[in-house]
C-alpha positions as CSV (number, residue, x, y, z in Angstrom):
1,M,-16.3,-16.9,-11.2
2,S,-12.7,-17.3,-11.5
3,V,-9.5,-14.7,-11.5
4,E,-8.6,-16.4,-14.6
5,T,-12.1,-15.5,-15.8
6,A,-12.1,-12.1,-14.4
7,Y,-8.3,-11.7,-16.1
8,Q,-9.7,-12.7,-19.7
9,A,-12.7,-10.7,-19.6
10,R,-10.9,-7.4,-19.2
11,I,-8.5,-9.0,-22.2
12,E,-12.0,-9.2,-23.9
13,S,-12.8,-5.5,-23.0
14,G,-9.8,-4.0,-24.2
15,Q,-8.7,-2.9,-20.7
16,L,-5.4,-5.5,-21.3
17,S,-3.1,-7.1,-23.5
18,P,-2.5,-10.8,-23.3
19,D,0.2,-11.8,-21.1
20,P,1.7,-15.4,-20.1
21,A,3.0,-14.2,-17.2
22,Q,0.3,-12.6,-15.3
23,L,-2.3,-15.5,-16.5
24,E,0.2,-18.2,-14.4
25,A,-0.6,-15.9,-11.8
26,A,-4.0,-15.5,-11.9
27,K,-4.1,-19.8,-12.1
28,R,-2.5,-20.0,-9.5
29,L,-4.4,-17.2,-7.1
30,D,-7.2,-19.2,-8.5
31,S,-5.7,-22.1,-6.7
32,V,-5.6,-20.9,-3.5
33,L,-9.4,-19.6,-3.8
34,H,-9.9,-23.5,-4.6
35,R,-8.0,-24.3,-1.2
36,I,-10.4,-21.8,1.0
37,A,-13.5,-23.0,-0.7
38,T,-12.8,-26.8,-0.7
39,A,-11.9,-27.0,3.2
40,R,-13.4,-28.7,5.1
41,P,-16.2,-27.7,7.7
42,G,-13.6,-25.6,10.3
43,G,-10.8,-25.8,8.2
44,L,-9.6,-22.3,8.9
45,F,-9.5,-22.8,12.2
46,R,-7.1,-24.4,14.7
47,K,-6.7,-28.4,14.7
48,E,-7.1,-28.1,10.6
49,P,-4.7,-28.4,8.0
50,H,-2.8,-24.9,7.4
51,I,-4.2,-23.6,3.5
52,R,-1.4,-22.5,1.7
53,G,-1.2,-19.0,0.6
54,L,0.6,-17.3,-2.2
55,Y,4.0,-15.2,-2.4
56,M,3.7,-13.2,-5.5
57,W,6.6,-11.2,-6.0
58,G,8.1,-9.5,-9.4
59,G,9.4,-6.0,-10.4
60,V,7.2,-2.8,-10.5
61,G,4.1,-2.3,-13.2
62,R,4.1,-6.1,-13.8
63,G,0.2,-6.3,-13.1
64,K,0.7,-7.7,-9.4
65,S,-1.8,-5.0,-7.7
66,M,-4.6,-5.5,-10.5
67,L,-4.3,-9.2,-9.8
68,M,-4.7,-9.0,-6.3
69,D,-7.8,-7.4,-6.9
70,L,-9.5,-9.5,-9.0
71,F,-8.4,-12.3,-6.4
72,H,-9.6,-10.1,-3.1
73,D,-12.8,-9.5,-4.6
74,L,-13.5,-13.3,-5.2
75,S,-12.6,-14.2,-1.6
76,P,-15.3,-16.8,0.1
77,V,-14.1,-16.0,3.4
78,P,-13.9,-12.9,5.6
79,S,-11.2,-10.9,3.9
80,K,-9.1,-7.6,4.5
81,R,-6.4,-6.3,1.9
82,V,-4.0,-4.0,3.0
83,H,-0.8,-2.3,2.6
84,F,1.9,-4.1,4.6
85,H,3.4,-0.6,5.4
86,E,-0.1,0.3,6.9
87,F,-0.5,-3.0,8.8
88,M,2.8,-3.2,10.2
89,G,1.3,0.1,11.7
90,R,-1.4,-1.0,13.1
91,V,0.2,-4.0,14.3
92,H,2.5,-2.0,16.6
93,D,-0.4,0.4,17.7
94,E,-2.2,-2.4,18.6
95,M,0.5,-3.9,21.1
96,N,1.6,-0.6,22.5
97,A,-2.6,-0.3,23.4
98,W,-2.0,-3.8,24.9
99,R,1.0,-2.8,26.8
100,D,-0.8,0.3,28.4
101,M,-3.6,-2.2,30.2
102,D,-3.8,-3.1,33.2
103,D,-4.5,-6.6,34.6
104,S,-7.9,-5.9,34.8
105,E,-8.7,-4.6,31.6
106,R,-6.3,-7.6,29.4
107,R,-8.6,-9.9,32.0
108,R,-11.5,-8.9,30.2
109,A,-10.3,-8.2,26.7
110,A,-12.2,-10.3,24.2
111,H,-8.4,-10.6,22.6
112,R,-6.8,-12.1,26.0
113,V,-4.9,-15.1,25.2
114,K,-4.1,-17.5,28.6
115,S,-0.8,-17.1,29.6
116,A,0.3,-14.4,27.3
117,G,0.4,-12.2,30.6
118,N,1.7,-8.7,29.4
119,D,3.4,-10.0,26.2
120,P,1.0,-8.3,23.1
121,I,1.9,-10.4,20.1
122,P,-0.5,-13.2,21.1
123,P,-3.6,-10.9,21.9
124,V,-3.0,-9.0,18.5
125,A,-2.9,-12.0,16.3
126,K,-6.2,-13.1,18.3
127,L,-7.4,-9.7,17.4
128,I,-6.5,-9.8,13.8
129,A,-7.3,-13.3,13.2
130,S,-11.0,-12.6,14.5
131,E,-11.5,-9.9,11.5
132,A,-10.0,-11.9,8.7
133,K,-9.0,-15.3,7.6
134,L,-7.2,-14.0,4.4
135,L,-5.2,-11.3,4.8
136,C,-4.1,-9.3,1.4
137,F,-0.9,-7.3,1.4
138,D,0.1,-5.3,-0.8
139,E,3.7,-4.2,-1.0
140,F,5.1,-6.8,1.4
141,Q,8.4,-5.5,2.0
142,V,10.6,-5.0,5.7
143,T,12.7,-2.2,6.3
144,Q,12.7,-1.0,10.1
145,I,13.9,-3.2,12.9
146,A,11.1,-2.6,15.1
147,D,9.0,-5.0,12.0
148,A,11.5,-7.7,11.7
149,M,12.4,-8.7,14.8
150,I,8.4,-8.8,15.8
151,L,7.6,-10.8,12.2
152,G,8.0,-14.5,12.8
153,R,6.5,-14.7,16.4
154,L,3.2,-12.4,14.7
155,F,2.9,-14.6,11.7
156,E,3.4,-18.1,13.9
157,N,0.5,-16.9,15.6
158,L,-1.4,-15.8,12.9
159,F,-0.6,-18.8,11.2
160,E,-1.8,-20.8,14.4
161,H,-5.1,-19.3,13.8
162,R,-5.6,-20.6,10.4
163,V,-5.2,-16.8,8.8
164,V,-4.3,-17.4,5.0
165,V,-1.5,-14.9,3.9
166,V,-1.5,-13.6,0.2
167,A,1.1,-11.0,-0.6
168,T,2.8,-9.0,-3.5
169,S,6.5,-8.2,-3.3
170,N,9.3,-6.3,-5.5
171,R,11.8,-8.5,-3.7
172,H,11.9,-12.3,-3.5
173,P,11.6,-13.5,0.4
174,D,15.1,-14.2,0.9
175,D,16.0,-10.3,-0.4
176,L,13.9,-8.9,2.4
177,Y,15.3,-7.2,5.1
178,K,18.4,-7.4,2.9
179,D,21.6,-6.0,4.9
180,G,19.5,-5.0,7.8
181,L,20.3,-5.0,11.2
182,N,20.9,-8.5,13.4
183,R,19.2,-9.7,10.2
184,Q,20.5,-13.6,11.5
185,L,17.2,-13.0,13.9
186,F,14.7,-12.3,10.7
187,L,15.9,-15.2,8.8
188,P,13.7,-18.1,10.1
189,F,10.2,-15.4,9.8
190,I,11.6,-16.4,6.0
191,E,11.6,-19.7,6.6
192,I,8.2,-19.5,8.0
193,L,6.5,-17.3,5.0
194,K,8.2,-19.7,2.4
195,E,6.4,-22.9,3.9
196,Q,3.1,-21.1,4.2
197,C,3.2,-19.5,1.2
198,E,3.9,-20.4,-2.1
199,V,6.4,-18.2,-3.9
200,F,5.9,-17.4,-7.7
201,E,7.4,-14.7,-10.0
202,L,5.6,-12.8,-11.9
203,A,8.4,-12.5,-14.6
204,S,6.5,-10.3,-17.3
205,E,8.7,-8.6,-19.3
206,R,6.6,-5.5,-19.7
207,D,6.3,-2.4,-17.2
208,Y,2.6,-1.9,-17.7
209,R,2.5,1.1,-14.9
210,L,5.8,2.5,-17.0
211,E,4.6,2.6,-20.0
212,R,0.8,3.8,-19.2
213,L,2.6,6.9,-17.3
214,T,4.8,8.1,-20.2
215,E,1.9,7.6,-23.0
216,A,0.5,11.0,-21.8
217,P,1.2,13.7,-19.8
218,V,1.8,13.9,-16.1
219,W,1.3,17.5,-15.4
220,H,-2.0,18.9,-17.5
221,V,-2.6,22.8,-17.3
222,L,-6.3,22.3,-16.8
223,Q,-9.1,23.1,-14.3
224,G,-13.2,22.6,-14.1
225,A,-14.7,19.2,-15.9
226,E,-12.1,19.4,-18.5
227,G,-9.6,18.6,-16.1
228,E,-11.5,16.1,-13.8
229,A,-12.1,14.2,-17.1
230,R,-8.4,14.2,-17.7
231,L,-7.7,12.5,-13.9
232,D,-10.8,10.1,-14.8
233,T,-8.7,9.0,-18.0
234,A,-5.9,8.6,-16.3
235,F,-7.1,6.0,-12.9
236,D,-8.8,3.8,-15.2
237,R,-5.8,3.4,-17.4
238,L,-3.3,3.4,-14.7
239,T,-5.5,0.9,-12.0
240,L,-6.0,-1.3,-15.5
241,G,-9.8,-0.9,-14.8
242,A,-9.7,-2.2,-11.5
243,H,-12.5,-1.8,-9.1
244,A,-12.1,1.6,-7.1
245,N,-12.6,1.4,-3.1
246,Q,-13.0,4.4,-0.6
247,C,-10.5,3.7,2.4
248,F,-8.9,5.4,5.3
249,L,-5.3,5.7,6.4
250,S,-4.9,5.2,10.0
251,V,-2.3,8.5,11.3
252,K,-1.4,8.1,14.9
253,G,-5.1,7.3,15.9
254,R,-6.6,9.5,13.5
255,K,-8.1,8.3,10.2
256,L,-7.4,10.2,7.0
257,L,-10.0,10.1,3.9
258,V,-8.7,8.4,0.9
259,P,-11.5,8.7,-1.3
260,K,-11.0,6.8,-4.6
261,E,-8.0,4.3,-4.9
262,A,-7.2,0.9,-6.7
263,A,-4.0,-1.0,-7.3
264,G,-1.7,1.2,-5.8
265,V,-2.8,4.2,-6.8
266,A,-4.6,7.4,-5.1
267,R,-6.6,10.1,-6.5
268,F,-7.5,13.1,-4.1
269,T,-7.9,16.8,-5.0
270,F,-5.8,20.1,-3.9
271,A,-8.5,21.1,-1.4
272,E,-8.6,17.5,0.1
273,L,-4.9,17.8,1.4
274,C,-3.5,21.1,1.4
275,E,-6.5,23.2,2.2
276,K,-7.3,20.6,5.4
277,P,-5.0,21.0,8.5
278,L,-3.0,18.1,7.6
279,G,1.0,17.4,8.0
280,P,4.0,15.5,7.3
281,R,3.3,12.4,9.0
282,D,0.2,12.6,6.9
283,Y,1.5,12.6,3.5
284,L,4.6,10.4,4.6
285,A,1.2,8.1,4.9
286,I,0.4,8.5,1.5
287,A,3.4,7.7,-0.1
288,A,4.1,5.0,2.2
289,N,0.7,3.4,0.9
290,F,0.5,4.0,-3.0
291,H,3.0,4.1,-5.4
292,T,0.9,7.2,-7.7
293,V,-0.7,9.9,-6.6
294,L,-3.8,11.6,-8.8
295,L,-3.9,15.0,-7.3
296,G,-6.4,18.0,-9.1
297,G,-7.1,21.1,-9.0
298,V,-3.9,22.6,-7.9
299,P,-4.4,26.5,-7.7
300,V,-2.2,29.5,-8.5
301,L,-0.8,29.7,-5.1
302,T,-1.2,33.7,-3.8
303,P,0.5,35.1,-0.6
304,D,-3.0,35.0,1.0
305,K,-2.7,30.8,0.8
306,R,0.6,30.4,2.0
307,N,-0.5,28.0,4.6
308,E,-1.7,25.9,2.0
309,A,1.8,26.8,-0.1
310,A,3.8,25.4,3.1
311,R,1.2,22.0,3.1
312,F,2.0,21.7,-0.6
313,V,5.6,21.8,-0.1
314,A,4.8,18.9,2.3
315,L,3.3,16.9,0.0
316,I,5.3,17.0,-2.7
317,D,8.5,16.5,-0.1
318,A,7.1,13.2,1.1
319,L,6.1,12.2,-2.6
320,Y,9.4,13.0,-4.3
321,E,11.3,11.2,-1.3
322,A,9.5,7.6,-1.6
323,R,9.2,8.1,-5.7
324,V,5.9,8.2,-5.9
325,K,4.5,8.8,-9.4
326,L,2.4,12.2,-9.2
327,V,-0.4,12.8,-12.2
328,A,-2.0,16.7,-11.4
329,T,-4.2,19.0,-12.7
330,A,-3.3,23.0,-12.1
331,A,-4.3,26.3,-13.1
332,A,0.1,27.2,-14.4
333,E,2.5,25.3,-14.8
334,P,5.4,24.4,-11.6
335,D,7.8,27.2,-12.4
336,D,4.3,29.7,-12.4
337,L,2.3,28.4,-9.8
338,Y,3.4,31.0,-6.6
339,P,4.9,33.5,-8.4
340,S,4.9,36.0,-5.0
341,G,4.7,36.2,-0.9
342,D,5.8,34.2,1.9
343,G,8.2,30.7,1.1
344,S,7.8,32.3,-3.0
345,F,11.6,31.8,-3.3
346,E,11.8,28.7,-1.5
347,F,9.1,27.4,-3.6
348,Q,11.6,27.1,-6.7
349,R,13.1,24.1,-5.0
350,T,9.1,22.3,-5.3
351,A,9.0,23.4,-8.8
352,S,12.0,21.6,-9.7
353,R,10.8,18.7,-7.8
354,L,7.9,18.9,-9.9
355,H,9.4,19.0,-13.1
356,E,11.7,15.9,-12.3
357,M,8.9,14.1,-10.9
358,R,7.5,14.6,-15.0
359,S,10.8,12.6,-16.7
360,E,10.8,9.5,-18.2
361,E,13.9,8.5,-15.4
362,Y,12.0,9.4,-12.2
363,L,8.3,7.7,-13.6
364,A,11.0,4.7,-14.4
365,L,12.5,4.5,-10.3
366,E,11.1,1.9,-8.1
367,H,8.6,3.1,-5.2
368,R,10.1,3.4,-2.2
369,V,8.4,3.2,0.9
370,P,9.2,6.0,3.8
371,P,9.6,5.4,7.5
372,R,6.6,5.4,9.3
373,A,6.5,8.8,10.6
374,E,6.5,7.9,14.1
375,E,10.1,6.4,13.3
376,L,11.4,9.3,11.8
377,E,10.3,11.4,15.0
378,R,11.8,9.6,17.4
379,P,14.1,11.9,20.2
380,A,17.8,10.8,19.5
381,K,19.3,9.3,23.0
């Protein structure tokens, strides 16, 4: 099996229509698979030539995530597929954990690196490399100075451990962290990335995601089995039939379950997100990692559900600010969701946002990854 074969199978099944740019991308991904599969014994480890990866960029909705799904499923080596924003959050957590260790704990750590001392980057890179020899990044973009300042050394260490990188992005590498603070210090990382990864533009003229979002309503006044069936159909349509997975997002040491996700689309129920003790950090993590959210079973919010209503407001705020697309089933139209009770007047703002999120203008907007929650809440100096 190859990415090209899997891609052609989806065309034959009617899930996709032929697209020359996507076909060429599939061939480039197959070249990476071939380089990995035919590497000499030990070729993914130190002292062997590095296997060049792929940096695939292009406009939203061109099929990058769908092709990454096909590629990742065919990996012949231990691999990890992760949203770049989530990956960097974990890197910072691991770096902080290393700094918090005393000398004896560092000496006992399995990912210790000789002479690293309290420098966290070499041991963190070693830890990541021990878990996967192929890293597949979704939505590779750099917006935080804290990320920009460590990426060069981090990736130098990952490449020394023979890690192969395949990434999707909406931006050419030369445009990463554009206009960012102290960007000149970030430029060497761009050169490392271009040296270690082939840069390929998926230049399809069609925005498939927008087409699929606008070909059917995104707010359905439906409940029960009929509503679930409608979201099933929407999930398959928006993911181009990609294989669905369950995953966890790390939120300040906690694990947030995503029961179903594929190709940048996540599916939840209202109960899972608004009837549990979740908060803005959780919703920011969702907004950062997925460009589209399917939400089932939004009820009419009565006065005894003011806590659920407050969480729903926080969720919609996070999705709206990040330009995440929302497909939902609900018991009523947005204006009728919270007719009375504490906060019902303020809920009018949320209803207005829900109406805007149904517009073609909003649906055409590019996903905007928000800062990590811990950076948003850093105290002012």
